[in-house]
N, C-alpha and C positions, 0 to 999 in steps of 0.2 A: 503496500499499498503506501510506504513511504520509504525512501532510501536513503541514507548520508552517503557519499561516496569519496574517503580521502578526503573527508574537510579539513580547510588547514585557515588559522585563525590567529592573527597576532594584532594586540591593542601595545604600539610603541615595543618596548622589548618582550614585553611580555606574552608566549606562547601559549596562547590560550586555547586551542584545540589542534592537535597534530594528528594529521593524516587518521580524523575519524572516522570509521566505518560503523552505521546501525543502520539494521534491517526490522525493518517493523511490520509485521504480517497483518493482513485484516481481517475486523472481527476478534482482536484481541485486544486486552489490555497489557500493555508494556512498559514495564519501568526502567525509569533511568536514573541511577544510585551514585555515588561517590561523595570523596572530602569535600569541605569549602574549597571553592577553588579548583575544582577537578575538571570544569570545564563542561560540568553538564547543559549549565543553561544556555549558555553560549551557544551548546550546539543546536538546541531548539529553539532560538530564537533566530540563529538562520534558516530554519527549517522555516523561519513565520515571517520572515522577510524585516526584523529589525535590523540582522545587521547583515552584511554581505561578504561572502565566505574570501578569503585569498585566493584561495585553488579550490577546487574539488567540483562535486557535480550533486543538485538532488534531482533525485528519481521520485516521481509521482505517477502510481498505476502504468509503472515499467518504463514511462518514458522523461525523459531527460529536461526537466525545466527550469526555467529562469524565473527566481523569487527576490525581485527588486525591494518590493515591499509589504507589509502585511495583506495592502488590497492583493496583491497577484496572489497570495496564499489564500484567501478567501475564499478567493474567484477560485480555486483551484479544488476547495473544498476543506483545506485546513483551518482551524479555529483554534486560538489561544487564550485561558484562561490565567488572568497574572496571580500572583502571591497577595499584592494588594489592589482590591478589586476598583475596578474605573466607572462609578454610577453615580450618578447627579441624585445626591441624598433626596433634594425636593422634589423631584420627578416622579412619575408613578413606572410603574415595571413597564409597562407599554412602551412609555413616550421616551425609557433607559433603552429597549430593546431596538426601536426601530433608529435610534440613533443615528446618524449617518447612513441610513438604508431606507430612507422615508418613502413610506406605499403612497401611491397618487402622483399626482401633476406638481409642476415647480410652484403652481399656486394655490392647490389645493391637498392638503394631509388628509390622507385616509384614513384615519385611526380607528375608525369601527372596524374595517378589513385586517387591518393588524392587530386589534384585539382579539377577534375570533381564531385566527389564525395562530398566534401565541395560545391563545388559551386550547387550540387543539394538539398544539406541542407539548402542553404542561399536562395535558390527561394520558397522551403518547405514550410519552415517558413519566411518568407517574412522579410530576416535580410537585404538582399541587401547590401552585405558584396562583395568587390574585394579581392578573394585570392590571387591575386599577387600583392596588396595594399602593404606598407611594413608599421609596424607598426607604426614607429614615426611619418609619414605623416598624422594618422588616429586623430578624435578628441574623444575626451574621450567616449563618447556614442558609438561611430563606436567599439571601443575597449573593450566596453563590449559584444557588441554583439558577437566580436570574441570570446571571454570567453566563451559565450553563447553555439556559435559553438564548440569550445573545446569539452564541457562536448557533444553535440549531438554527436559528429564523433564517441565519445568512448561509443554511443547509451547509454544514459543518458534515463532513465525513470524518474525518482526523481532529481529538481534541487533545490539543496538549497543556497540561494541568500541571503550574510550576506549585508546590508544594501546597497542594489543594487542602488539607487538611491541618493546617498551623496553627488557626485562629478555632476549630470546632470543637466540640464538647464531644466524652465516647459516645453519646445518644445520636449526635447528628454524622459524626465518622460512619457510626453503623447504616443510618438513612444514607448517608452519601454512597457508600459502598453500593446498597443495594441498586441505586438508581443507576449506576455504570456497570453493572452486570443486566440489569435490562438493556442500559443503550448496547453492550455487547451483543445479548439477545438480537437487537435491533439492526444488527450488521455492522456499529459506527465501532471504528478503531479509536483507542484510548493511548496516550502515552503520559504517565505521572512521572515527572521529579520529584524526589522527595529525599529525603535520610532519614525515613522512619522503617528500619527493616522488617519491623513486627507485621506493620502495614503493605510492604511489600511481598512478603508473604502469603498475606491474608486476599490479598487482591488481583496480584498480576499472571498473567500468563508464560510472559519471559521478562527477564531482567538483563539492563546490559549495566556493566561496571565500569566507572573511566576514573583514572589516576591519574596527576600531572596533565591532562589535557589529551589523555590517550585512552581507548578502550583497551581494557585491560581482559575482558571476557562478556560474552555475551550467552546466557544459560537460561534452562528451563525454568522456571519455578519449582515445579513438582521434583525438580532433582537434585536443588540446592539446600543451603539453610543458612540461619542469621549468622552463625559462625562461619560459615565460608565468606560468605558475601561483604563481611567485616575483614578480612583474611586478607579479600581481593583486593578491596577498598583501601587498604592502610600500608598492607605490605608486608605485614605479620599479625601474630595473635594479638586479639584485643580482646579484654576481659569485657565483658558485656554488663554485666551486673555489678550492683555499690556491694562492697564488703565491707561491715564497718561490726564493731563490735555494739552490746547494747551503751544505752549512754548511763555516764556517772554524773548523773543529774546533781544541780547547787541549788542558790537562792536563789531569788530574781533579779538578772540583771537590770531588766528595760521592763517597766510597769506601763503600758497605756490605760488610761481612764476617760470614757466617754469621750473621743477625741474625732471630732468632726472637723474636715477641711472644705472649705467654700472657694469656688472661683471667684472673678473680680464680679459676676452679673448676680452672685447671690446662687448658684447653685451647689449643691451641695454632694462633692465626690467622695469623699469618706464620712460615712453617717453614724454617729456614736458606738466606736466602735472602741471594745477593750480588752485586753490579753494581756499577758506577760511569755518573757521570753527569759528560761534561767542559764544559769552558768552549766557549760557541757551539756547541750543541746542543740538539735536545729528544728526549728522551727518551721515549718513550712506553711505557705499561703499559695491556694490555686483559685483560679479561676479564668473565668475567658478573659481576655487582653480587655482593657477598657472599662475595667470596673471598679476602679478607685485603687489599683495597687501600684500604680506612678506617684498618685499623690499622697499615700499611705508612707511609702519607703522616701519620698521628697521630704514629707513633715519631719519624716523620724530622724533625717540627716541633716535639719536645720536651713532645706532649701527654700522652703515655703514661708513666706514672711507672716509672723506672729498675729496678725491683722486679719488673718484670713482661718486660724485656728483657733478652734474651742476644745475645753479639756485637757487632761494636764498628759506630762510626758516625766517620767522618772528615769531617771537611770543609777541603780543601788540606792533608791532613795530620796535622790536629790532630783527639786523639779527642774529641769531642763527645758520646761516649754518656750521660753523668750531667749534663751540663751542660743546664738549665731554658730553656723558651721564650722567654724575655725575652733569656739572653744570646746565645742561637742568632739572635733577629732583631740584635743588636750586632754578631755576628759575621757579618752579610749573608744568613740566612735570610728570607724573605717566603714567606708563606703563603694561598694563595686556598681556601677549605675548602668541601667537597662541599657542604656543610649550611648555606645565607648565614644563616639565622635564626639557628641553633644556636649555628654557630662565628664568624659571620662582623660581623653587626651589632649594635646594642641597638637596638631597632625602636620605641621612646619615644625615642630620643635624637636629634638633631637632624641634619641632613646633615653639617655642621658640626664636630659632636662625633665622630662616628662617622667623619669623615675624619682623625683623629686617634690612634684605638685602634691602642696599640702601641706608639705613640713621645710619651702625653701626659704621659710624666717627664723628657723631654729639651728642650733647646734645639733648633730655636726657639720651641717650642712654650708652653717653661714662661718664666716670665721671667729677667733677668738672676741676679736673686738665687736663682731655681728652687724655689721655694716657688708662686708664685702664676702659673695659667694669663696667658695672653697674646691677650685675645679678638682682639689688631688678626690678629698672625700666623697665629690659627688660622684667622682668615675668609680670608686672602692664600691661605694652606694649601687650604682648599677650594674657594675662586675658581679657582685652577689645575685643580685632581683633576676640577673639574664643568666647565671648558672644555676642557680638553683627553681628558677622556672622555666629551664629549658627553653626562652625566647631565642627565635632564628630567624635574621641571622644573627650573630652578636655582634657586628659593627655598633660601638655607643652612639657613633656620628651620625648614624644613618636617621633619618626625619621619619616618624612614627607610620606617618601615611604609604612607606615602605614597604609595611612587613604586613603579612594577610592579616585578614579578622582574626584568627583563632590567636595567634603572634601577639597583636594586640594588645586581645583579653587577656594573654599571661602576663602582658607587661604590664596593666594594670593591677590585676590580683597580687602581683609579687610587691608591686608598691605598696598593697593596703595591707598586706600581710606581714610587709618587714614593718610597722605600726606596732606590730603585737595587740593587737585591740583587746577591749574586755567585750565588747561588742560590735559584730559582723554583719552588716545589712546589705546585702547581694540579690541585685536584681538580674533574670537571666543570664545566669554565670557561663551557660554553653550555647549564645542564640550566634549562627553564624560559624560552627567552631565545627571543626571534624572529628569524625569519632576517635581520634588515638589523641586529640587534646581534650575532650571531653571526659574519657578515661582518665586523665592524667589530673583536672580540675576537681573531678570527684574525691579523689583520693588526698589531695589536697584540702577540701574544705573536712573532710571528714577527722583529719589529723589537726586542724584549729580545733574542731569541736573536741576533740581526745584531750586537748591543752588546754580545756576550761574555759574557751571562748564561748559565748551565745552569738548563735548564729539565726539570723530570721533572712529564710529564703523564698524570695518569691521566683516563679517559674511558669510560662506558659507550657512549658512539657510537663504532663501530666504523669508519665512515667518517671521523670527524672524526679520531679518535688513527692510521689510517695516515694522513693526508694531511699533518697539521703534524707527525710524528715522524720522526726522523731515524735514528734505531735503535727497535727495538720488542719490549719484553719480553711474554712473555704468562703469566698467572699462572692459576691451577687450584687451590682448596684451599690456599692459600697458600704453595704453591710456584712457583719461577720454570720453565715448563714447556717453554720456546721463547724464542731470540731470532732475530731474525726484521729484515731488510731488507723495509720496508714497499712499497719500487717493486718486490720481483722478487716476494713472496709473494703468493698467492692469499689474498680475503679468505674461499675455503673453506679454504684451510688453516689460516689462520689461527685458523679457528671449528672447527675440528677438535681446535685443540691449547686452546682455550677450553673444550670439551667435555671437555678430558679424554686425547683420543687422541694420536696419535702422529706 
């Protein structure tokens, strides 16, 4: 149905695709997996016309085709659903679906016909989407179905889905997979770009594995397993589970009482939240993204103005609600932010300079006189972080933007661990990080917990947060709606709470 033949693509000095060959059979669900930066999304964006290959061919229905834009791909029956949805929130489902392919004449839009066609497609593929609904009133899972309908409305026979389950609850994932299986039965061909091996094994017929811009294997799903796929992705054996002893829990390090966080227009993003994080434990917070996790962590880190807060935040019994971010770091709070580019790094600064952010005003980073930076002390600190956290490449003078996402994350984690914190606030620790670095980061978090640190962990990866956490809170629309033992609670129970159920 679709074949990439000897596709090569460079971005400057970076070889993103190196003679990539991928064959997708008609009427199958084909998964493409690989570490961060392996080249899987680049290859599929070339198939969709987002990028143009430097060399190689795209074969559709057995014929070589020129695909210079998404318009060309759509004309050939290739559709793509991106990880971040491309929908206008104030418009209806029907209006979003026809946008750019409006039916009727140039002076009269025939939205009635479009609505009828969309309703028919929704029923045919069991998508259960109301064409008259406004996008902003739909759940994330329903919005994803709208994106699928948008491709089907344009007569897509091949659907390319980029990280399609990243923001779905477990129940929505099950429903979504049922839809994909129905599409396969209807003769559609589906390509999934993902890093979740359990989902690959559950839904796909064939798997292409990429590493360092090359295809290192294409196998039938029934003939492989998670360990083998991980080994192909990384090039070595990978521990796919978190190994940790039982927590040796101490007294409360952080106490949050009736905390609410409001936006400038008065909307409550965190609503009357109370909990404790104890020494020597990892407290996890699970929830669909956008339910107040970001605001909660930033409020605890001191990054939100006190005027937008009500309630109390205490560290070892001391009220720090009105204490600023620098003073909180001095008291022993470290923060690994969810957005490493916006909150974690200065991308044009060197690795050495980034290694001292947050401690750049105190010894040993500054001289005895307390006025000038001590270059030797900075280099020593950076070298220690680079060695302990396996940051590659090791050249301290490189700008942070020269590192892969995984190595940028390891630099931030190393910098925060170097503070020897009493409390670590960590949000999305492995987002965009390859499977080998995930294993490394998980080990470091468990080691910090075992050293007596209190860890508050927020992650959109349900498997990650349930594996790492000793206790688990579920957040929905800014409220804590559940407090469960991750060893006992099922994924289905947690998913129901994430969706606002009981």
